[in-house]
C-alpha positions as CSV (number, residue, x, y, z in Angstrom):
1,X,-38.9,-56.5,-34.0
2,X,-37.1,-54.1,-36.4
3,X,-33.4,-53.5,-36.5
4,X,-32.0,-50.6,-38.5
5,X,-28.2,-49.8,-38.6
6,X,-26.8,-46.5,-39.7
7,X,-23.2,-45.4,-40.4
8,X,-22.5,-41.7,-40.6
9,X,-19.9,-38.9,-40.3
10,X,-22.2,-36.2,-38.9
11,X,-25.6,-35.8,-37.3
12,X,-27.3,-34.6,-40.5
13,X,-26.6,-37.9,-42.2
14,X,-28.2,-40.1,-39.5
15,X,-31.1,-37.6,-39.0
16,X,-31.8,-37.9,-42.7
17,X,-31.7,-41.6,-42.6
18,X,-33.9,-41.8,-39.6
19,X,-36.5,-39.7,-41.4
20,X,-36.2,-41.8,-44.5
21,X,-36.6,-45.1,-42.5
22,X,-39.4,-43.6,-40.4
23,X,-37.9,-44.8,-37.1
24,X,-40.6,-44.4,-34.4
25,X,-39.8,-43.0,-31.0
26,X,-41.0,-45.4,-28.3
27,X,-40.0,-46.7,-24.8
28,X,-39.4,-50.0,-26.6
29,X,-36.8,-48.4,-28.9
30,X,-33.2,-49.4,-27.9
31,X,-30.5,-47.2,-29.5
32,X,-26.9,-48.5,-29.2
33,X,-24.2,-45.8,-30.3
34,X,-20.7,-47.0,-31.2
35,X,-18.6,-43.9,-31.4
36,X,-15.3,-43.5,-33.4
37,X,-14.1,-40.3,-31.7
38,X,-13.6,-40.3,-27.9
39,X,-14.1,-36.6,-27.8
40,X,-16.5,-35.9,-24.7
41,X,-17.9,-32.8,-26.4
42,X,-18.8,-34.7,-29.5
43,X,-20.3,-37.5,-27.5
44,X,-22.4,-34.9,-25.5
45,X,-23.7,-33.5,-28.8
46,X,-24.6,-36.9,-30.1
47,X,-26.3,-37.6,-26.8
48,X,-28.4,-34.4,-26.9
49,X,-29.3,-35.0,-30.5
50,X,-30.5,-38.5,-29.8
51,X,-32.6,-37.4,-26.8
52,X,-34.2,-34.6,-28.8
53,X,-35.2,-36.8,-31.7
54,X,-36.1,-39.8,-29.6
55,X,-37.2,-38.6,-26.1
56,X,-38.8,-41.9,-25.1
57,X,-35.9,-44.3,-26.3
58,X,-33.5,-46.2,-24.2
59,X,-30.0,-45.0,-25.2
60,X,-26.6,-46.7,-24.4
61,X,-23.4,-45.7,-26.0
62,X,-19.7,-46.3,-25.9
63,X,-16.4,-45.2,-27.4
64,X,-14.7,-48.0,-29.5
65,X,-11.7,-49.4,-31.3
66,X,-13.7,-49.5,-34.6
67,X,-17.3,-50.3,-35.5
68,X,-19.3,-52.9,-37.3
69,X,-21.9,-51.9,-39.7
70,X,-23.8,-54.7,-41.5
71,X,-21.0,-56.5,-43.3
72,X,-18.3,-53.7,-43.1
73,X,-15.7,-52.8,-40.5
74,X,-15.8,-49.0,-40.1
75,X,-13.1,-46.9,-38.4
76,X,-13.9,-43.3,-39.3
77,X,-17.6,-43.0,-38.7
78,X,-20.2,-43.5,-35.8
79,X,-22.6,-46.3,-35.9
80,X,-26.1,-46.2,-34.6
81,X,-28.2,-49.3,-34.0
82,X,-32.0,-48.8,-33.8
83,X,-33.8,-51.8,-32.4
84,X,-37.6,-51.3,-32.1
85,X,-39.0,-54.3,-30.1
86,X,-42.7,-55.4,-30.3
87,X,-42.9,-57.6,-27.2
88,X,-39.8,-56.7,-25.1
89,X,-39.4,-54.1,-22.4
90,X,-36.1,-52.2,-22.4
91,X,-34.5,-50.4,-19.4
92,X,-31.1,-48.9,-18.7
93,X,-28.9,-47.9,-15.9
94,X,-25.6,-46.0,-15.7
95,X,-23.1,-45.9,-12.9
96,X,-20.8,-42.9,-12.8
97,X,-18.0,-43.6,-10.3
98,X,-16.8,-47.2,-9.8
99,X,-14.4,-48.2,-7.0
100,X,-15.3,-51.9,-7.1
101,X,-16.4,-53.5,-10.3
102,X,-17.9,-56.6,-8.6
103,X,-20.3,-54.3,-6.6
104,X,-21.0,-52.3,-9.8
105,X,-22.0,-55.5,-11.6
106,X,-24.2,-56.5,-8.8
107,X,-25.9,-53.1,-8.4
108,X,-26.4,-52.8,-12.2
109,X,-28.1,-56.3,-12.1
110,X,-30.3,-55.4,-9.2
111,X,-31.6,-52.3,-11.0
112,X,-32.3,-54.0,-14.3
113,X,-33.1,-57.7,-13.8
114,X,-36.7,-58.9,-13.2
115,X,-38.3,-62.4,-13.7
116,X,-38.6,-61.9,-17.5
117,X,-35.1,-60.5,-18.3
118,X,-33.3,-62.5,-20.9
119,X,-30.2,-60.5,-21.7
120,X,-28.3,-57.4,-20.6
121,X,-26.0,-55.5,-22.9
122,X,-23.3,-53.7,-20.9
123,X,-20.4,-51.4,-21.7
124,X,-17.8,-50.5,-19.0
125,X,-14.6,-48.5,-18.8
126,X,-11.8,-49.9,-21.0
127,X,-8.8,-48.4,-19.0
128,X,-9.2,-49.7,-15.5
129,X,-12.4,-51.8,-15.8
130,X,-12.3,-55.2,-14.3
131,X,-14.6,-57.1,-16.6
132,X,-14.2,-60.4,-14.7
133,X,-15.4,-58.8,-11.4
134,X,-18.3,-56.9,-13.2
135,X,-19.8,-60.0,-14.8
136,X,-19.4,-62.0,-11.6
137,X,-21.2,-59.4,-9.7
138,X,-24.1,-59.4,-12.3
139,X,-24.2,-63.3,-12.0
140,X,-24.4,-63.1,-8.2
141,X,-27.9,-61.6,-8.8
142,X,-29.1,-64.0,-11.6
143,X,-26.6,-66.2,-13.5
144,X,-29.3,-67.2,-16.1
145,X,-29.4,-63.8,-17.7
146,X,-26.9,-63.5,-20.5
147,X,-24.5,-60.6,-20.3
148,X,-23.2,-59.2,-23.6
149,X,-21.1,-56.2,-24.6
150,X,-17.7,-55.4,-23.3
151,X,-15.0,-52.9,-22.4
152,X,-15.0,-49.5,-24.1
153,X,-12.2,-48.5,-26.5
154,X,-10.4,-45.5,-27.8
155,X,-8.5,-46.7,-30.8
156,X,-5.5,-47.7,-28.8
157,X,-4.8,-44.3,-27.5
158,X,-5.4,-45.6,-24.0
159,X,-6.0,-42.0,-22.7
160,X,-9.6,-42.4,-21.7
161,X,-12.9,-44.2,-22.7
162,X,-16.5,-43.1,-22.3
163,X,-19.9,-44.6,-21.9
164,X,-23.2,-42.7,-21.9
165,X,-26.9,-43.1,-21.5
166,X,-29.7,-40.5,-22.3
167,X,-28.8,-38.3,-19.3
168,X,-25.0,-38.0,-19.2
169,X,-21.6,-38.9,-20.7
170,X,-19.1,-40.4,-18.2
171,X,-15.5,-41.5,-18.0
172,X,-14.6,-44.6,-15.9
173,X,-18.2,-45.8,-15.5
174,X,-20.6,-48.4,-16.8
175,X,-24.0,-48.4,-18.7
176,X,-26.3,-51.3,-19.4
177,X,-29.6,-52.0,-21.0
178,X,-31.8,-55.0,-20.1
179,X,-34.1,-56.8,-22.4
180,X,-37.2,-58.4,-20.8
181,X,-39.8,-60.6,-22.5
182,X,-41.0,-64.2,-22.4
183,X,-41.2,-63.9,-26.2
184,X,-37.6,-63.0,-26.8
185,X,-35.3,-65.6,-28.3
186,X,-31.7,-65.1,-27.4
187,X,-29.0,-66.9,-29.4
188,X,-25.3,-66.5,-28.5
189,X,-22.1,-67.8,-30.0
190,X,-18.4,-67.0,-29.8
191,X,-15.2,-67.6,-31.8
192,X,-11.7,-67.6,-30.3
193,X,-9.0,-69.4,-32.3
194,X,-5.9,-68.1,-30.5
195,X,-3.3,-70.9,-30.0
196,X,-0.7,-71.2,-27.3
197,X,3.0,-70.9,-27.9
198,X,6.1,-71.2,-25.7
199,X,6.8,-72.4,-22.2
200,X,4.4,-72.4,-19.3
201,X,4.7,-69.4,-17.0
202,X,3.4,-68.9,-13.5
203,X,1.6,-65.9,-12.1
204,X,3.6,-65.2,-8.9
205,X,2.0,-62.0,-7.7
206,X,-1.4,-60.5,-8.7
207,X,-4.2,-58.5,-7.2
208,X,-7.4,-58.8,-9.2
209,X,-6.6,-57.7,-12.8
210,X,-3.3,-56.3,-12.0
211,X,-0.3,-58.7,-12.4
212,X,2.8,-57.7,-10.6
213,X,5.2,-60.6,-11.3
214,X,5.3,-63.6,-13.5
215,X,7.9,-66.3,-12.7
216,X,9.0,-63.9,-9.9
217,X,10.0,-61.2,-12.4
218,X,8.1,-57.9,-13.2
219,X,5.3,-58.6,-15.5
220,X,6.6,-56.0,-18.0
221,X,10.0,-57.7,-18.1
222,X,8.4,-60.9,-19.1
223,X,6.8,-59.2,-22.1
224,X,10.1,-57.4,-23.0
225,X,11.9,-60.7,-22.8
226,X,9.5,-62.7,-25.0
227,X,8.2,-60.0,-27.4
228,X,11.2,-57.6,-27.5
229,X,11.8,-54.4,-25.6
230,X,10.5,-52.3,-28.4
231,X,7.1,-54.0,-28.3
232,X,7.0,-53.8,-24.5
233,X,7.7,-50.0,-24.6
234,X,4.6,-49.8,-26.7
235,X,2.2,-51.7,-24.6
236,X,-0.7,-51.9,-24.6
237,X,-1.2,-50.2,-28.1
238,X,1.2,-52.9,-29.5
239,X,1.4,-56.4,-28.2
240,X,-2.3,-56.8,-27.4
241,X,-2.3,-59.4,-30.1
242,X,-0.3,-61.7,-27.9
243,X,-2.4,-62.3,-24.7
244,X,-1.7,-64.7,-21.9
245,X,-3.8,-67.9,-22.2
246,X,-4.9,-70.2,-19.3
247,X,-7.6,-72.7,-18.4
248,X,-10.4,-71.4,-16.2
249,X,-13.3,-73.6,-15.1
250,X,-12.8,-75.9,-18.1
251,X,-12.7,-73.1,-20.6
252,X,-9.7,-71.6,-22.4
253,X,-9.5,-67.8,-21.5
254,X,-7.1,-65.2,-22.9
255,X,-6.2,-62.1,-21.0
256,X,-4.9,-59.0,-22.8
257,X,-2.9,-56.0,-21.5
258,X,-5.0,-52.8,-21.3
259,X,-2.6,-50.7,-19.3
260,X,1.0,-50.5,-17.8
261,X,2.2,-49.1,-14.5
262,X,5.5,-47.5,-13.5
263,X,6.5,-50.3,-11.1
264,X,6.5,-52.9,-14.0
265,X,3.1,-54.4,-13.2
266,X,0.5,-54.8,-16.0
267,X,-3.2,-54.2,-16.0
268,X,-5.2,-56.7,-17.8
269,X,-8.9,-56.8,-19.0
270,X,-9.6,-59.6,-16.6
271,X,-8.4,-61.2,-13.4
272,X,-5.5,-63.5,-12.6
273,X,-4.9,-65.6,-9.5
274,X,-1.6,-66.3,-8.0
275,X,-0.5,-69.7,-9.2
276,X,-2.2,-69.5,-12.5
277,X,-0.2,-71.3,-15.2
278,X,-0.3,-69.2,-18.5
279,X,1.3,-69.3,-21.9
280,X,1.5,-66.6,-24.6
281,X,-0.9,-66.9,-27.5
282,X,-1.1,-66.0,-31.2
283,X,-3.9,-65.7,-33.5
284,X,-4.5,-68.6,-35.9
285,X,-5.7,-66.8,-39.0
286,X,-6.6,-70.0,-40.8
287,X,-9.1,-71.0,-38.1
288,X,-10.5,-67.5,-37.6
289,X,-11.3,-67.0,-41.2
290,X,-12.7,-70.6,-41.6
291,X,-14.9,-70.7,-38.6
292,X,-17.0,-67.6,-39.1
293,X,-19.1,-69.1,-42.0
294,X,-19.8,-72.2,-39.9
295,X,-20.9,-70.2,-36.9
296,X,-23.0,-68.0,-39.0
297,X,-24.6,-71.1,-40.8
298,X,-25.6,-72.5,-37.4
299,X,-26.9,-69.2,-36.2
300,X,-29.1,-68.9,-39.4
301,X,-31.1,-71.9,-38.2
302,X,-32.5,-69.9,-35.3
303,X,-35.2,-67.1,-35.4
304,X,-32.8,-64.2,-35.8
305,X,-34.0,-60.6,-36.5
306,X,-31.1,-58.5,-35.1
307,X,-27.4,-59.4,-34.6
308,X,-24.9,-57.6,-32.4
309,X,-21.2,-58.4,-32.5
310,X,-18.8,-57.4,-29.8
311,X,-15.4,-58.5,-31.0
312,X,-11.8,-57.9,-29.6
313,X,-9.7,-55.1,-30.9
314,X,-6.9,-57.7,-31.2
315,X,-8.7,-59.5,-34.0
316,X,-9.1,-56.4,-36.1
317,X,-5.4,-55.3,-35.5
318,X,-4.0,-58.9,-36.1
319,X,-5.5,-59.0,-39.6
320,X,-6.8,-55.5,-40.5
321,X,-7.1,-56.1,-44.2
322,X,-9.1,-59.4,-43.7
323,X,-11.3,-58.9,-40.6
324,X,-14.3,-57.9,-42.6
325,X,-14.4,-61.4,-44.0
326,X,-15.1,-62.7,-40.5
327,X,-18.0,-60.2,-40.1
328,X,-19.6,-60.6,-43.5
329,X,-21.5,-63.9,-43.0
330,X,-23.5,-62.5,-40.0
331,X,-24.5,-59.3,-42.0
332,X,-26.0,-61.6,-44.6
333,X,-28.4,-63.2,-42.0
334,X,-29.9,-60.1,-40.3
335,X,-29.2,-56.4,-39.8
336,X,-25.9,-56.4,-37.9
337,X,-24.1,-53.8,-35.6
338,X,-21.4,-53.9,-33.0
339,X,-17.9,-52.7,-32.2
340,X,-14.4,-53.7,-31.3
341,X,-13.8,-53.9,-27.6
342,X,-11.1,-54.0,-25.1
343,X,-12.7,-57.1,-23.6
344,X,-15.8,-59.0,-24.3
345,X,-18.6,-60.2,-22.1
346,X,-20.1,-63.7,-22.6
347,X,-22.6,-64.8,-20.0
348,X,-20.7,-64.8,-16.7
349,X,-17.4,-64.8,-18.4
350,X,-15.0,-62.1,-19.6
351,X,-13.2,-63.0,-22.8
352,X,-10.3,-61.5,-24.8
353,X,-9.2,-61.9,-28.4
354,X,-12.7,-63.2,-29.1
355,X,-15.7,-62.4,-31.3
356,X,-18.9,-62.7,-29.4
357,X,-22.3,-62.7,-31.1
358,X,-25.8,-61.9,-29.6
359,X,-28.7,-62.6,-31.8
360,X,-32.3,-61.7,-31.0
361,X,-35.7,-62.6,-32.3
362,X,-39.3,-62.1,-31.0
363,X,-40.7,-65.0,-32.9
364,X,-41.5,-66.8,-29.7
365,X,-40.4,-70.5,-29.5
366,X,-37.6,-71.9,-31.4
367,X,-38.5,-73.0,-35.1
368,X,-40.4,-76.3,-35.0
369,X,-38.3,-77.7,-37.8
370,X,-34.7,-76.5,-38.0
371,X,-33.9,-75.5,-41.6
372,X,-30.8,-76.8,-43.2
373,X,-27.6,-74.9,-42.6
374,X,-27.1,-72.0,-45.0
375,X,-23.8,-72.1,-46.9
376,X,-21.7,-69.0,-46.8
377,X,-18.8,-68.8,-49.1
378,X,-15.2,-68.5,-47.9
379,X,-13.9,-65.3,-49.6
380,X,-10.4,-65.3,-50.9
381,X,-8.2,-62.4,-49.9
382,X,-4.5,-62.0,-50.8
383,X,-3.4,-61.6,-47.2
384,X,-5.5,-64.6,-46.1
385,X,-2.9,-67.0,-47.6
386,X,0.1,-65.2,-46.0
387,X,-1.6,-65.3,-42.6
388,X,-2.6,-69.0,-43.1
389,X,1.0,-69.8,-44.0
390,X,2.4,-68.0,-40.9
391,X,-0.1,-69.6,-38.5
392,X,0.7,-73.0,-39.9
393,X,4.4,-72.4,-39.6
394,X,4.1,-71.4,-36.0
395,X,1.7,-74.2,-35.1
396,X,3.9,-77.0,-36.7
397,X,7.1,-75.5,-35.2
398,X,5.6,-75.3,-31.7
399,X,4.4,-78.9,-31.9
400,X,7.8,-80.1,-33.1
401,X,9.6,-78.3,-30.2
402,X,7.1,-79.8,-27.7
403,X,7.7,-83.3,-29.1
404,X,11.5,-82.9,-28.9
405,X,11.1,-81.7,-25.3
406,X,8.9,-84.7,-24.4
407,X,11.4,-87.2,-26.2
408,X,14.3,-85.6,-24.1
409,X,12.2,-85.8,-20.9
410,X,11.5,-89.4,-21.6
411,X,15.3,-90.2,-22.2
412,X,16.2,-88.3,-19.1
413,X,13.8,-89.9,-16.8
414,X,14.3,-93.4,-18.0
415,X,18.1,-93.3,-17.9
416,X,19.7,-95.4,-15.2
417,X,23.1,-93.9,-15.6
418,X,24.8,-90.5,-15.8
419,X,23.9,-88.1,-18.5
420,X,26.3,-85.5,-19.9
421,X,24.9,-82.4,-21.7
422,X,27.5,-80.8,-23.9
423,X,26.9,-77.4,-25.5
424,X,28.1,-77.4,-29.1
């Protein structure tokens, strides 16, 4: 397996690099395109150029909220990932118009999965796409195949996202590539590190990924009350860093707003059910920056030849001047590419506020003797300590408030007499 990653501003740059690197056209060549500009004409030009230069390759592309190129976070250039497999078959499928994302996920899986399929990389619409339903649909065909990728972005404009294959560019659709081989080693990890804050809230009216009311109030009003009306007015571009967090099937899951509606309801990247208990969440910068070297060290003990990172836009926007420190350890293991999404796929789950990692190798079975963990240094950054202090302050304050609440509850419940509460 060979993985080459290019970062470019125009077609001439990547064409020159392809020539220098002698990238060979082949049906086993997977090209992933992570595009900074959601301009359909530019996307169409890129698609045509790729098909002309690599007529046999499998091509899947998406618009983004920023790209990942080796150890860098890139905002103003397109990124192309060329993965030439030796023992793996690659196939793709595109769905243009989607009315039901569960059906779309099932149809996609039926087209792509065979008995040797190990992973699917999928990109779907980031504006109205129901990622929960999509991965559940795919899992209904075969839940042993790992689904990676995520929802497309458009740099928080929330005007329209696009995906494409070798044949066409579409808005509101889905595209996926399947990787099939008994020799393919798939290693996956994810990093979350968003903490809960504030009181428990209840979803009182919801349909799929559209939440109408929380605690019997319009969902938009809840965001305005807790985050401030100025923030709520700017949803979803601002405020996505504060998702709703809940427990689902034993896993902590966050859901971020991806659209608003005139009636005060909010569209989230994944589904809610009526009765779900949720809390607001905030990023713990200390844990985010500290966990990446540990995850990378563990991943380095596996046969890894290519790494793809699909990370939430909220992580980049939460700490824009330090996010490259989370990416850097992985780029030091193997060639790394990816993008910042509006929602991340991880197996049969849709995640938000999360960095997901898909690592591939064609070395056959796992290494007979696991090498010792590699040590990746924790890089200092001026903003790191500010974010660490802020996260620590919020965490300690929340725990103190919760302790006071529990102490008051104990006094109240154990009292045998009357209690008078006097406001000072």
